[in-house]
Every structure is written in structure tokens, then in C-alpha cells.
C-alpha positions, 0 to 999 in steps of 0.5 A: 470417465469420473477421473476425466470429469474431475480432471476437467473440473480441476483444470477449469477451476485452476484456470479461472483462479489464475485469470482472477489472480492475473486481474488483481495485479496491483504491485508491479515487480518489474517497476523501477521502485527507486525511480517511482519513489523519487518521482512521488517525493518530487511531486509531493514536495511541489504540491505540499503533500506527503508520500504514502508507501504501501509495501506488499505484494500481489501474493499478500491477501491483506495487501489486496484487501487494503487496496480494495478498501481504499479504492472502494471508499470515496472518503478514504480515496479522496482524503488519500489523494488530497494529502498523499502521493501513493507508491505501491512498493513491491516485495516478492520473490521476483523482486524484493526491492532490497535497496529501496527497503534499506533506504526506508529502514527495513519496514518489512520487519512488520510484515505486509502490508506495511505503510511508510510515510515520507514528507515532501523532502523524502524524510521518513516520518512514520512506519505503520504496522498494518495490524493496528488498522485491522479488524476482523477479516479486513481493515477498519475504515475509521482506523485507516482514515484516522491513520491518514489524518494523523500523518497528513501534512497539516497534522505534523505541521506545528503552525496548524496546532491550536494556540493556547 
């Protein structure tokens, strides 16, 4: 009887975990990453924005933590939406998106998540190792906002620099 009860508890826990994990899908292995990236570049160019690529996978706890931080923080979310087109680039056993990662000069060498900034023409202008944005068991919102600001279109446009 104890074994049956223990088995039922384990099965219930496994099912609950699977359901929770299923709800946390933010990366889509089936997506056409190259087409999504091209569309984001086109839209960013037309709107005077940059493209922020968050590369990672649903298997990556740090990737989910970063996504949740930005999604729950209005300051971060608003700044991101005003200055960037966002692409969630999947890297997983189901789809490593090797051609897209090659096109971006292999940013996966930094681990996950890794962030790539492209200008509105698709030129890579920065690759950011997530470790520099981390603090404790998550990402530091002040560091994340500073990162967003440091690579925004205005920040890399010399015409916006103060005149001496």
C-alpha cells in the first residue's frame, strides 16, 4: 500500500511539473528563426530601433528568469519595447538553429542566455554575456536597464553625444 501511495504521489508530482513546464514555453523550437530575425530587422529599421536577440531555450532556468524579470518590470519592458524589436532565438536539442547562430558569429560560446544586439540594418553591434547582468540568484534590474540603454539607438548615435 505504501508503494502504491508513493507511486501515486510521484506520478502526481511529475504530471504537475510537466504541466508547469509546458506553460513556461517562451522559446519555440519549431519557429523559423531566420525568417523571424529578418522580419525583426526590417521592422526595427523602419521604426528606428535595434534588434535584441535573447538566445536560449526552455530548458535554461536563467533564460526563463531573465524573460520573467523583464516581463514583470514595467520600466524594463517599456524601455525594451520603445527601443528594440525582440527575437527569442531557440537553442535546444530539437533545434539548434546552427545557421542563425553562425550568422551571428557563434554567440553560444558565452553560454545561455546570451544577448545579441543588431542595428536596424542587421549589423551585429554587440554580444552580451548574461553573467555581467546577474546578481545572486537572478538578474539585476539596474544592470539590465543599463545594458538596454547602453546599446539603444540613441546611445550608439554620435549625433546624440554632448558637444564640447
